[in-house]
N, C-alpha and C positions, 0 to 999 in steps of 0.2 A: 504493500499499499503506499509506503513512504518512498519507495523507488519510483512509483508512478507519480507521487507528487512532486519529487525532485525534477523528473523529466518533464512535467508539465510546467514548472516554474521557468526552467531554462528555455523552454520552447516559447512561452508566452509571458515573460516577466512583466510587461507593461499592464496586461490584463489583471495580473494578481496584485500589482501595486495599486491599481485603480480601485479594484474590489476592497482591498484592505483600507485604502484612503477613505472610501465611501462608508464602510463600516465604522471606522474611527470618527468620521465627521458626525454620523448619527449619534454616536455615543457622546461625543463632545457637546452636542446641542443640549444635553441633559445637564451639563455644568451649571447653566443658568437657572436650573430648578433646584440646585442644591441650596440649603440653608445651614446656618451654624446655630446650634442651640447650647445653651449652658444647662445642662440636665444632671445636676448632681445626683439626683435620685436614681438616675440610670446606673450609677456606680454601686448602688446598694443591692444585696442579694434579694432577689423578688420574693423568695419563699421564706425569708427570715421573719420570725414573729415581730422582732423589733421594727423592721422596715414596714411590716404590715400596719403596725400600730401607729408609727410616723404618719404614713399616708392617710390612715384613717382620721387622724386628728386634723391634719391639713384639709381633707374633703369636708369634714364636719364643721369646721370653724372658718373655712374660707380664706386661709392664708398659708403661705409656704414657709416664711422664714421672717426674722425680726432684725431690724436695723437699729443700732444704738448710736445716738448722736451726743456730743459733749459740747456745751456752750461755756467757754472759759474766757478769763482775761476781762479787762476793762473794769468800770465801775459797776456796782450793784444795778444801778438804773440802766446802763447800757446793755449789760448782760440779759437783764429782764426784757428789754425792748427787743433784742436780737432773738431771744428764745421765743417771744410771742409771735414775731414775725415768721420765724422759722416753723413753728407749729402750725400757723395758719396756712403757710405755703405748703406744707407736707400734704395737708388734707385736700389740696387741689391738684395734687400730682396723680395722673393716671398710674395704676399699679399698686398704690398705697391703699389698702383695705379700708372701706368706709368705716368711720368710727373707731380706728385702731391707731390712733396717734395718742400716745400717752404723754402728756407734758403740757406745759403752758402754751397757750395759743390755740388749743384744742379744747372742745367741751366734752370729750370722752371722760375725763377725770372731773369729778365734782367735789366741792368743798361746802361744808355747812357753816353758816355764819348767822349770828343773831344781830337782826337790824330792827331797832325800834320795838325791841320786846318780842320779835317774831322771827323764828328760825327759818332761814332761807337756804335752799340748795342752789349753788351757783357754779356754773361751768368755768374752768380755768380760761377759756376763750373769752368769756365775758369779763373776767378779771383783767385781761389785757386791754380790753376796751376802756376800762376806767383809768389806765395809767398807774394802777396802784401796784406796788411791788409784793414779794412773797414775805409778807409781814408774819410775825409769830402767830397772829390770829388766823390767818389764811393756812398756814402750816398745821396748826392745830385743827383747823377745820377739815383739812384733808385727811387726817387720821392715818390709817394704814397706807394711803396711797402716796403720802409725802416722800418716801424714799425714792419714788420713781420719778420725782420732779426735781429734787434737789440732792446733790451728792453730799457726803459727810464735810468735805472741804469747801463747800459753798458754791461749786460749779453747778450749772443747770444741766439737766439731761432730758432728753426725749427718746422715746421708743416709737418706731413705726412698723407696723406688720405689713409685709408685701405679699402680693398675690399674683406675681409674675407667672405666666405659662411657662412650664419646662424650666423655671429657674432662671430665666433670662433677666437678668437684673441691670444689665449695662445701660439701657435706655433710661430706666428709672433713676438710677444713680448720676446719669448725665443731667437730668433735669434737676435733681437735688444739687449737684455741684453748681448749676447755673444760679439756683436761688441763694446758695451760700455765698457766691461772688457778689451778689447784690446786697446781701444782708450784713456779712461780717464786716468789721470796721471799728474804728473808734477803740482800738485795742482789744476788741472782742474777736475771738477765733472760734470756728464751728468746724468741728471734725466727726467723722463717723467711722464706724467698724462693725464687725460683727459678720456672721456667715455670708449674707449677700454681698458685703464688700470684698471678702476674700474670693468668693466664686467668680465675681466680675472681674477682678484683677487677674485671676488665673486664666480666665477665657481670654482676656487682652493679651497676656504673655503667651498663651498657647498658639495664637494666630501669628505670633512673631516668627514661628518656625519658617514660614515662607521666605521672610527676609534673609535667612541664613542659608537657603537652598543654593543660591549661586556660589557661596563660598565653598559649601560642601561639594557641589559639582566639580568646581575648579580643582580642589584637591584630588578628587577621584580621578579626574582626566589626567593630571600630572602623574599620579602613581601608576595608572594604567600605561602611560607612555614610557615611564621608567622600567616597568616590568616587561613589556613586550615590544616597545620601540616601534609601534605601528599606528598610523592614524586611524585605521580601521578599529584598532582595539581601544582608541580613546573615544570615538565618535559613537560607534554602533551601540555598545552597551548602555551609554548614557541616554542616547536616543530612545532605546527600547524601554528602559526603565522609566523615563519621564512620560513618553507616550502612553505606556500601560497604566500609569498612575492617572492621567488625565481621563483615559476611557473608563477607568474604574470609577472615578468620581463622577463621570457623566452617567454611568449606569446606575450608580447610587442615587443620582438625582432623579432618573426616570422612575425608579421603584419608589421614590418618596422616603428614603431614608436620610435622616439628618446627621450632618457632621457634628461632632462634639469634641471636647478636649482631648479625647483619647483616640477617637477615629483618625484624627489628624496625624497621628503617629504611624499610621499604616503605611504611608510612602517608604518608611525605613525599610520595612520587610519587602515591599514591592521592588524598591531599587536594589536591595541586596540579592533577592532571588532573581529578578529580572535581568539585572546586569551579570550575575553569575552564570545564568543559562546562555546569555549572548557570548560571553567569553568562551564558555565550553564550545559552542557552536563555531565561533570564529577560530579558535585554536585548532579544532579539528579540521576545518577547511584549509587553514594555513599549512598544516601537516600534510594534508593530501596533495596540495599543490607542490610542496617541498619534495614529496616523493617522486613527483612526475617531472619536474623541471630542474635542470642543473642550475647550481649557484651562479648568480650573475645574469641569467637570462629571464625574459618575460615570458609568462605563460601564454599559449595560444588561446583563442576563444574556445576551441573544442575541449582543451585540456582544462580550462577554467570550469566549463559546464560539467565535465566529467567529475572534477573535485567537488562541485557543488552537489551533484546528484549522489555521490558516494557519501558525502557528509551528511546530507539529509537522511539517506537510508540507514546510515550507522547510529546517528545521534537522534534521529526523530523518535524511535520507541522509547529510548532512554529519557529524552527530555519529556515526553508525554507522561511516562511513568512518574518522574521526579515531580512534575507539576501537579499531577493527579494526587500524589501522595501529600505534597504540601497543601494543596487546596483542601483535601480532606481534613488535614490537621486543623486548618483555619475555619472551615464551615463547621467542624465539630463544636466550635465554641458557641454556636447556637444552642446546644444542648445544656450548656451551663446556666447558672442562675443570675447573671449579671448582664444587663442589657448593653452597657458600654463595651464589654468584651465581644458580645455577639456583633454589634456594629463594627468593631474593629476587624473581626473575623471575616465578615462579609466584604468589607471594602479591600482588605488585603487579598482575600481569595480570588475576588473578580480581577484584581490587578495582576496577579501572577498568571491567571488564565488568559488575560489580555496579552501579557507579555509572551506566552506560549503561541498565541495566534500570530503575533508579529514576527516572532522568531521563525516560524514555518511558512510564512507568506512574504511579508514585505521585505524583511531583511534579506533572504537569499535572493529575491527579485531585484532589489537594488545592487547586490553583488554581481548579479548576472549581466545588468546593463552598463556597470561600470567597467573601465578598461582592466583587462586581466593584470594581476600583480606581477612585479619583478621579484624573483627569489634572491634576497640578499643573505648574508651569513647569518645564521641563527634565526632564519625566518620561521615563525611559529614557536619558537622556544623562548624560556625565560632568560632575562639578562643575567650576566654572571653571578652576581651576589645572591640572587633569588634562587638560581638553579642550585648552586653549590649549597646553600642552606638547606633546600628541600632535599637534596640528595643525602645530606648528613642525617636528617631526621629519618628518612626511610632505612638507611643502612643500619642505624642504631636500633630501630624497631625490628629489623630482621636479623642482626648478627650481634647486638649487645647481649651482655650476660643476662640470662632469664632470671636469675635470682635477684640481680640488682633491679631489673625492671619491675619485677613482682613487688619487691620491697618498696621501691618509690610509689608505684601506683597504690599499694596498701596504705602508705602514710598519707598519700594525697587524698584517698578516701576518708581517712579518720579526720584529716583536717577539714575536708569538706563538710562531713557530718556535723563537727563542732560548729562550723560556721553557720550551717542551716539551723542549727539549734538556737542560735543567738539572733535569728531574724525576727524583727519586731514590726507588726502592723502599723499602719499610719495611725498616730494618736491624736491628731488634731487637724483641722482644716488649714490652720496657719503654717504647717510645716512646709509647704510648697514655696514659700517667698522669704526673702531675706529680711532680717530682723530691722534693717536701716530703712525699709519702705514705709510710707506714711501710714497705711493701713496697720502695719505691725505697731508703729509707734502710738497710734491712737488707741489701739486695744490696750496697750500697755498703761497709757494715760487714764483710760477709763477704770482699770483694775486699781491703779494707784489712787484714784479718787474715790474708791470704794463702790463703784458701780459694775454691775454684771452685764458684760455685752452679749452674753448667749442666754438662750431661753430653754427652760425645762418645763414642758407642759405635762401634767398629770391629770387625766380626765377620769371622773368618777361617773360610773354607769348607775344612776339610781333605780333603773328597773322598768320605768314607764313614763310616758310623756306627762310633763307638768309636775313630776315627783321632785324635781330639783329644788322646788321652794319649800318643801316641807321642812319643818324644824330639824328633824333627825338627819336629813340629807345636808343641810347647811352646817350642822354641828359636825359631821364627818369631814366635810370640806375644811372647816376651821381647824380641826385637829390635825389633818394632814398638812395644811399650811404651817402650822406650828412645828410640826415634826421635820418638814423640810428646812425651815428657817433656822434650825438649830446646826445644820450642815455647815462647816467653815467656808465652803465655796459659794454658798448662797448669800448674795449681798441684799436682796429685797424680795418680797413675794406679793401676789395679788390674787384674789379670789372674790367672788360675788358674796360669800358669806362674810368675809371681813368688812366689806364695804356696807352690806346690809346691816349687819351687827352694829357698825360704828354709828350709822345714822339713826338706827333705833336708840341707841344710847343717847345721842344728841337730841333727839325728839323728846326723849323721857327726862332730859336735863339731868342725867345721872352722873355722879362724880367718879363712880367706879364702874367702868364699861364691862368688867369681868364678873359683876354681881348677877345673881339669878334674874333680877328684874331686867336686865338688858337682853336677855335672851328672847328670840323670836317665838311667839306663842302659836303661830299658825301660818299655813301656806298662804291664806289671804293676806295677812299682814306683810309677809316678805314680798308678795306680788305687788301690793300697793307702794311699798318703799322702792321696789325696782322700777316701777312705773314712773314715780317721782324722779328717779335718778336717770333712767334711759327711755323715757317715753319717745314714741316715734321710731322705735327699732334700733336705737343705738345702744346694744347690748354690750359693748366693749370686749366682745370675744370671750365672755366668762361663762355664759350659758347659751347652749345651742337653741336653734329656732323652736324645737319641739319641747323644750323645758325638761329633757330627761337627763342630759349630760352636764356636769359641773366641771369647769376648767380651773384648775389651781396652777398658776404660773409662778415659776421661781426664776429669778435673773441670777446667772451664775457667772463666775469670774472666768472660768476656762471651759473648753469643750473636750478636754483631754479624756482619754478612755478610762482611766482609772477612776476619775471623778464621776463619770457618766455610770459606770458600774456601781459605784457606791450609791449614787442617787436612785438608780432602778432598784437596787437591793432595798433601799428604804421605802420606796413606793410599793414593792411586793410585801414587805413585812407589814406595812399598814393593810394592804389588801387582804392578807391572810387574817391579822388581828380582828378587823372589822367585818370580815366576811362579805366583802363587796369587791366587784369586778372594777379594775382600773386599767387605763391604757397610758402609756408614756410616749412622749415624742418631743419635737422641738429641736432647734439647732444645737443644743448642748449635747445631744444624743446622736447626731449624724455620723460623727467620726467613729463612734462605738459600733454603730450598725455596720458601718463599712469594714471596721477591724475584725468583726465576728464573722463576716462572710468572706473576706479576701483570703484568709488562710485556708478555708475549705475549698474555696473556689480554686485557688493556686494548686492545691494538691490534686483536685480533680482534673484540672486542666493538664497538668504535667502527666499524670497517670493515663489519661485519655490519648494524649499525643504519643507516648511511648508505646501504647498498646497499637496505635495506628502504624507506627514506624516498624513495630515487631511483625505486624501482619503483612506489610509491604515486603519485608525482607524474606518472609517465609513464602508468600505467593509468588514473588517475582523469580525466586530461585529454586522453589519447591524443595525447601530444606529448613528444617527445624534449627539446624546449626547456624544458618545464615540468619534466621530470625533472632537468634541470641546475639549474633555478631553486629546486628543492627540495633538491637535494643541496649547492649551495654554501653557503647560510645554515647548514645543519647542520654542514657541515665546519667552518665558522668558529666555531660555538658550541662545538663539542668541543674545537677548538684553544684557545679562550679559557680553558675551565675546567681543561684539563691544564697550560696555560701558567700559570694562577694558582698551581697545585700547585708548580710550579717557582719562581716568583717568591717566594712566600711561604715556601718550604722546608717545606711540608707533604708528608709521606711519602705516596707511592702505595701503597696497601694495598686490600683488598677493599672496605672502606667508602668510601673517598674515590674509588675507581674507579667504584663503583656510582652515588654522587651525581653524580660529574662527568659521567657519560653519561647521567643523567636528562634533560639538556638536549636530547638528541635526541628523546625522547618528548615532553617538553613543547613543544619548538620546532615539532615536526610538527603538534601540535594548533593552535598559533597560525597556521601556514602554511596549513592546510587552511581554517580558518574564514575567514581573510582572503582566500585565493584565491577561495573560493566567493561571499564577498560581492562581490568585484570582478567576478566572472563574472556575477553577478545583475544589477549595475549596467549592465555592458556589454550584456547581453541586453535591457535595457529602453531601450537607445539612448544612454547616457552615453558621453561621450569618456573617453579613457584616465585623464586627470588626475582628472576628477570621480569616475570609478569607483574609483580607487585611493584618493582621499581619503575616499570613502564607506565602503570596506573598513576604512580605518584608523580612522574615526571609530566605526563599529559594532563589528566583531569585534575591531579592535585595541584600542578602549576597553576591551572586556570583558577581554581579555587583560592590559592594563596594570594594570587593577584587581586581578585575581586574582593576577598575579605579584608585585605590590608588596606585597600583603597577606601572601602566603606568605613572601616574603622578609623582611619585618619580623617576621613571628611567629616565625620560627626563630632570630632573634637572641637569643630568650630562652634558647637553649642555652648562650650564653656565660656564664650563671649557674651552670652545672653544675660544682661544685668538683672540682678534681683531675683530671677526666677529659678530656684533650685531644682525643679522638675527637669528643666533642660540641662543643667549640670549633670544631674543623675543619668539622663539618657546618654549625654556625651561621654560618661565613663562606662555605662552598661552596654552600649553597642559594641565598643572594642572588645570588651570582655566577652560578649556574645560571639563575636567573630573568632576570637582566640579560642574559646572553648569548643566551638564547632571544628575548628581546624585540628585542634589536639585530638578530638575524638576521631576524625576522619583520617588524618594524616599519621598518627601514631598508634593510637589504641587499636583501630581497625587492621592495619598491617600487622601488628603484633598478634592479634587474634588469628590472622590468616597463618602466620608462622606456627602457632600453637595447634590449631584444629585442622588446617589444610582442607577447607571445604572444597567441594567440587564445583561450586557455582553453577549447579544445575547441568554440568556436562559429565560425560563418561570418561573419567580420567583415572582409570584403574592403575596406569603406569604411574602417573604422577602421585597418586595417593600412596603408592607403595614406597 
């Protein structure tokens, strides 16, 4: 079949080029349909109970996350005026949940004040209209709401619940920035932080990867030239990788999948695999030409066509198998529990399939219409330094002392296992960015001011509609609120029960609001007070529309996983003690939900990919021995990458887990090419050592060229200021390439030396 394809291409190259160009053009048209979304929820494990609870609370109360603002500096009056204007402005910004601005300038929070012998309930927005400041009388009238308005150090605070679809906070924050620019001044500064700010910043930085691609491409081009000293080796692999990536993004757009922070990492894999296939194809073509043409002479058109047909015939099946295996590894991510990994897998899988399409149609067609090459010295071979190093590795694997190699590999495995044991999942949304960035400095200022920038929501299910206003339900909420307030990470709390109870105390003119007389006597009384507070539906996000669910909000200093685990435990203990069902959610727990899921998903992903690699080895060569020989190097490369995460202190998250397991797909390509080259040499009668060195020199040389170029190219991301995720990728991609090469160029040949597999051939003489 591939021989027929090769002959068709050399006979009708322009038709193949036109057909490939038309397909690519149709795919490119989908690029305009792609959209970028900031979907942090897509990184959470879908079937995790904690993720389910987070989403349930978001849907029930109509907001996704909370932004914390700090108004500091200037005089008390200037600070108050700025906070009033900011609070009023927030209520008018699309994407800010109606009635969910807590602070001055908004009427969501109310204070009780005695005027002319009559108790009145006044919104803080109305206070701003009077020009009055936060007097002691006003603060006393706010009662349990006061910590949400004024920090212990005197700075003013505002909280805003955001309801952006898919967590796309960038546009909302841009409008907030515009208002801050108009309002801040006279020594007053306004800054914000919290989960929405970190997510928006991460999204902005993740898009920056496109700016670094030219530098990445340049380094890859230079290293390809250094290794193969051929213009073809410089241009064709990069062309293939970039075009395949654009086709994949276009297809992605046609099917309606969104790009996100993690899907934009897929071009790393498409480039590595696509360029690798192109170099393998190109190197084989150059070898075929060199066998037919004396050094210093130019190939004829007939010889060039013959070399192309032979190359496609020999490499086509291997290339198809390699791509099928890598694509299976990537599409298998759809079976896992994290939507972001599934998107990554689809984009990368489509990309490498697109690369296969180009490599078997457009690329050889171009080669057919270009002038035949002149064969120079070393045509199709690696330059001196590369070939000498490659030969040394191969010879040591085949001739080195077995005991030394066994001992070295055993020590390596022990070290890797210890490294893997120290891997820690991402513990905070803030870990992706540098501490010197404004959003990081603001979150520190908020904590130092005694303000909690993250929110823990605990929702009590009272059992039926309207039951939230019953006295026993409100008492449970008050008890839970007091329980959470004792935690050292909780800076302030808010619930309907505390507000209703405080207002009842003020109406009754009681000195001791903890006395029995201050308790709510009936659901009707609670309903009446709530109507006075939030008539017209402004329910402050504390009771749902059905009156069944009570939300207790705790404003927490950090979103670290250990703190989240402690708070969840406290909520669970309350649930058990009171015999009531509760749900937990909020930005303070998002990192915990990710950490809980990413470890399991990473293990599932690594196991799934290794199983696929093992099956490919077994089926391609009809041998259980070859299955093990494919599996062992793959396991070693995965261990190496995850051990690096542990050794370097890099957190395990969706991005690092995706890049770390890229090694399986990349290593599979290298293993398939080398194995088939060895098989080819054995088939023509070479002994094992000669065959392995041939596979090393040919397919291994191409793998070394591409891996080195991609590894060095991605070091450019170290120049991405402030975004630690790019720095992690800049280190992880080279580690991925090194571990893949080590498995394919050293471990696999050593296993061939030990087990002497037949590679699916009848080699009784060689086996003996």
